[in-house]
C-alpha positions as CSV (number, residue, x, y, z in Angstrom):
1,M,118.9,96.3,36.7
2,T,120.2,96.9,33.4
3,T,123.6,95.1,32.5
4,G,123.7,96.4,29.3
5,D,126.7,98.9,29.5
6,G,126.0,100.6,26.5
7,R,125.9,97.5,24.3
8,L,123.7,97.2,21.2
9,A,122.3,94.1,20.0
10,L,120.3,92.9,16.7
11,V,117.1,90.9,16.9
12,T,115.3,89.7,13.8
13,G,112.1,88.8,13.3
14,A,111.2,91.5,15.5
15,A,108.0,93.3,14.4
16,R,106.2,90.6,16.5
17,G,105.9,87.7,18.8
18,M,108.8,86.1,20.0
19,G,111.1,88.2,18.4
20,A,109.5,91.1,19.8
21,H,109.9,89.8,23.1
22,V,113.3,89.2,22.7
23,A,114.6,92.9,22.3
24,R,112.3,94.0,24.8
25,R,113.8,91.4,27.2
26,L,117.1,92.4,25.9
27,A,116.4,96.3,26.2
28,E,115.5,95.5,29.9
29,D,119.2,94.6,30.5
30,G,120.0,97.8,28.9
31,F,121.0,97.2,25.4
32,E,120.1,99.3,22.5
33,L,118.5,97.4,20.1
34,A,118.7,96.9,16.1
35,V,115.3,95.3,15.2
36,A,114.8,93.7,11.7
37,D,112.6,92.2,10.0
38,V,110.2,92.2,6.7
39,R,107.7,93.4,8.8
40,N,107.5,96.9,10.1
41,C,109.3,97.5,13.7
42,D,107.5,100.4,14.4
43,E,105.8,99.2,17.6
44,T,108.5,97.0,18.5
45,V,110.6,100.7,18.4
46,E,108.2,102.6,20.3
47,T,107.0,99.7,23.0
48,I,110.8,100.1,23.7
49,A,111.2,103.4,23.8
50,R,108.0,103.8,26.4
51,A,109.8,101.4,28.5
52,G,112.8,104.0,28.7
53,G,114.8,102.0,26.3
54,R,116.5,102.7,22.6
55,A,115.6,100.8,19.5
56,R,115.8,101.3,15.7
57,G,114.0,99.7,13.0
58,Y,115.1,97.9,9.9
59,D,113.5,96.5,7.0
60,C,115.8,93.4,6.1
61,D,114.8,89.7,4.5
62,I,117.1,87.4,5.8
63,S,117.4,85.4,3.3
64,D,119.4,87.4,1.1
65,W,123.0,87.3,1.7
66,D,123.7,90.8,0.6
67,A,120.8,92.2,2.7
68,V,122.0,91.1,5.8
69,G,125.6,92.3,4.9
70,E,124.2,95.8,4.5
71,L,121.8,95.5,7.2
72,V,125.0,95.0,9.6
73,E,127.0,97.6,8.0
74,A,124.1,100.0,8.7
75,I,123.9,99.0,12.3
76,E,127.4,99.8,12.8
77,R,127.7,102.9,10.9
78,D,124.1,104.0,12.8
79,Q,124.2,102.9,16.0
80,G,127.7,101.7,17.0
81,P,129.3,98.1,17.0
82,L,127.3,95.2,17.8
83,H,128.0,93.3,21.0
84,A,125.2,90.8,20.5
85,A,122.7,89.1,17.9
86,A,119.6,87.0,18.2
87,Q,118.5,85.4,14.7
88,V,114.7,84.8,15.9
89,A,113.3,84.8,12.1
90,G,111.7,81.7,11.0
91,V,109.0,80.1,9.0
92,Y,107.1,77.0,8.8
93,R,104.9,75.2,6.6
94,N,103.3,71.6,6.7
95,V,104.0,69.8,3.4
96,P,103.7,65.7,3.3
97,F,107.1,64.5,2.5
98,L,105.6,62.8,-0.7
99,E,104.6,66.3,-1.7
100,L,107.9,68.0,-0.8
101,D,109.8,69.6,-4.2
102,P,112.7,71.8,-4.7
103,D,110.0,75.4,-4.2
104,S,108.4,73.8,-0.8
105,W,111.8,72.6,0.7
106,R,113.9,76.1,-0.3
107,L,110.9,78.2,1.1
108,L,112.1,76.9,4.7
109,M,115.7,76.9,3.8
110,D,116.0,80.1,2.4
111,V,114.9,81.3,5.7
112,N,115.6,78.8,8.7
113,L,118.9,78.0,7.5
114,D,120.6,80.1,5.0
115,G,119.0,83.0,7.0
116,S,120.6,81.9,10.2
117,F,124.0,81.4,8.0
118,H,123.7,84.8,6.9
119,V,123.0,86.5,9.9
120,T,125.9,84.4,12.1
121,R,128.3,85.0,9.1
122,H,127.8,88.8,8.8
123,A,127.4,89.9,12.6
124,A,130.5,87.5,13.3
125,R,133.0,89.3,11.3
126,P,133.2,93.2,13.2
127,M,132.6,90.8,16.3
128,A,135.8,89.0,15.4
129,E,137.5,91.8,15.1
130,R,136.9,93.4,17.7
131,G,137.3,89.9,19.6
132,A,134.1,90.0,21.4
133,G,130.6,88.9,21.0
134,S,127.9,86.5,20.9
135,I,125.0,85.5,18.5
136,V,122.3,83.4,19.6
137,L,120.1,81.3,16.9
138,I,116.7,79.8,17.4
139,S,116.7,75.9,16.8
140,S,113.7,73.8,17.5
141,T,112.9,70.0,19.7
142,A,111.9,69.6,15.9
143,S,115.8,69.2,15.5
144,W,115.3,65.7,17.1
145,L,111.8,64.9,17.3
146,V,109.8,64.6,14.0
147,W,105.8,64.6,13.2
148,D,104.0,64.1,9.9
149,T,104.8,67.1,7.4
150,A,107.5,68.4,8.9
151,A,110.7,66.8,7.2
152,H,111.8,70.0,6.0
153,Y,111.2,71.5,9.0
154,T,113.4,69.4,11.1
155,V,116.3,69.4,8.5
156,S,116.1,73.4,8.7
157,K,116.8,73.0,12.5
158,A,118.9,70.5,12.4
159,A,121.5,72.0,11.1
160,I,121.2,75.0,12.8
161,D,122.4,73.3,15.6
162,G,125.1,71.9,13.2
163,L,126.1,75.5,12.5
164,V,126.2,76.6,16.0
165,K,129.0,74.0,16.7
166,G,131.0,74.8,13.4
167,A,130.7,78.9,13.9
168,A,131.5,78.1,17.9
169,Y,134.4,75.9,17.4
170,E,135.9,78.4,14.8
171,L,135.2,81.6,16.3
172,G,135.8,80.7,19.7
173,P,139.1,82.1,20.2
174,R,138.2,85.3,18.7
175,G,135.9,85.9,21.6
176,V,132.9,85.6,19.5
177,R,130.4,82.7,21.6
178,V,127.6,81.0,19.3
179,N,124.5,79.0,20.4
180,S,120.9,78.4,20.2
181,V,117.5,78.3,21.8
182,A,115.7,75.6,21.1
183,P,112.3,76.1,22.2
184,G,109.1,73.9,22.4
185,T,105.2,74.4,21.7
186,I,105.1,78.6,22.3
187,R,102.4,80.8,22.4
188,T,102.8,83.4,19.7
189,P,100.4,85.1,16.3
190,S,101.6,82.2,14.5
191,T,100.3,79.5,16.6
192,E,97.8,81.2,19.0
193,G,95.1,80.2,16.0
194,E,96.0,76.0,16.8
195,L,96.1,76.5,20.5
196,A,92.6,78.2,20.7
197,M,90.8,75.2,19.0
198,P,89.1,72.9,21.1
199,G,91.3,70.4,23.3
200,V,95.0,71.7,21.5
201,E,96.2,73.4,24.2
202,A,95.4,71.4,27.1
203,A,96.8,68.4,25.2
204,E,99.9,70.3,24.6
205,A,100.2,71.6,28.4
206,S,99.5,67.9,29.4
207,A,102.6,66.8,26.9
208,C,105.2,69.0,28.6
209,R,106.4,68.0,32.3
210,V,105.8,71.7,34.0
211,Q,101.7,71.4,32.5
212,R,101.5,74.4,30.5
213,V,102.5,75.8,27.2
214,G,105.5,77.6,26.5
215,E,105.4,82.0,26.5
216,T,107.4,84.0,24.2
217,S,109.0,85.1,27.6
218,D,110.5,81.7,28.1
219,I,112.2,81.7,25.0
220,A,113.5,85.4,25.6
221,E,114.9,84.7,29.2
222,A,117.0,82.1,27.3
223,V,118.0,84.1,24.9
224,A,119.0,87.0,27.0
225,F,121.2,84.5,29.5
226,L,123.1,83.5,26.6
227,A,123.7,86.9,25.0
228,D,124.9,88.2,28.5
229,P,128.6,87.5,29.0
230,G,128.4,88.4,32.4
231,R,125.9,85.4,33.0
232,S,127.0,83.1,30.2
233,P,130.6,83.6,29.0
234,W,131.8,80.1,29.2
235,V,128.5,78.4,27.3
236,T,129.3,78.2,23.1
237,G,128.2,75.3,21.1
238,H,125.6,74.6,23.3
239,T,121.4,74.5,22.4
240,L,119.6,75.0,25.1
241,V,116.1,73.2,25.4
242,V,113.3,75.1,26.6
243,D,110.4,72.8,26.1
244,G,108.9,72.7,29.9
245,G,110.4,68.9,29.4
246,Y,108.1,67.6,26.5
247,S,111.4,66.3,25.3
248,T,112.1,63.8,28.0
249,H,109.9,61.4,26.6
250,G,108.7,63.5,23.1
251,E,104.7,62.0,23.3
252,G,101.4,63.1,23.3
253,S,101.9,65.9,20.8
254,S,100.8,66.7,17.5
255,F,101.0,70.5,17.0
256,G,101.4,72.5,14.3
257,Q,99.2,70.7,12.1
258,H,97.4,74.3,11.5
259,V,100.4,76.5,11.2
260,D,101.6,78.2,8.6
261,T,104.0,81.6,8.9
262,I,104.9,82.0,4.9
263,P,101.9,83.8,3.3
264,A,102.2,86.5,6.0
265,A,106.3,86.0,6.5
266,G,109.1,85.7,4.1
267,G,111.8,86.2,6.5
268,G,110.0,87.1,9.7
269,A,109.6,85.7,13.1
270,A,106.8,83.1,14.5
């Protein structure tokens, strides 16, 4: 059963992993998709088409303000008015705090924080003019839980939660809802290598109260809920935690020590 009714959604970081799964899930709800990434999105577009959906791929580095503005303009010109946007693109790299410098700091901020602002701001303009829309960002349990070598990542994600609240407050009267999803440990192309190391997945699963690590489908379901005005019409300014109960105690996990998305990303999804 579809609920899209001709609506159009943008998903960034949609070439693989979490972003691709979000795009497929929104297509299941009947949305036409605009999928964007610094990587080629052909596989995502073809997968959606084989399932009977409609999608078009775009090349975009969300850290570039002008590029995101041009992306939104192209989508609205070529496909129609945007009804939802999911900003899934993000990067990660471990750097001990005493080794952080402005370059390593900006590597994460440019994509995770500035990119989220760029997508939110540019997508919100036409939505607000029409009086309707939903924007979903990807935060993290790292917003409030910290570990070694990830202070810059925590800042980049905690700031997203602030962006969500500020944007939701101002855009609510214009009919635009803004929310975020905060994942815990999720199996993606970027994390599966560390999860395959001896004992790692078992340790992560035991740290979660539901006794398993997360899958991209878990995040896709949460984003689909928040994107749908029929299911979440009175939800805005909220961060939905999807972490298997890990943040109820925040102990027993040291995941992420062997994850590095930047060499192959520069604006792509985890």
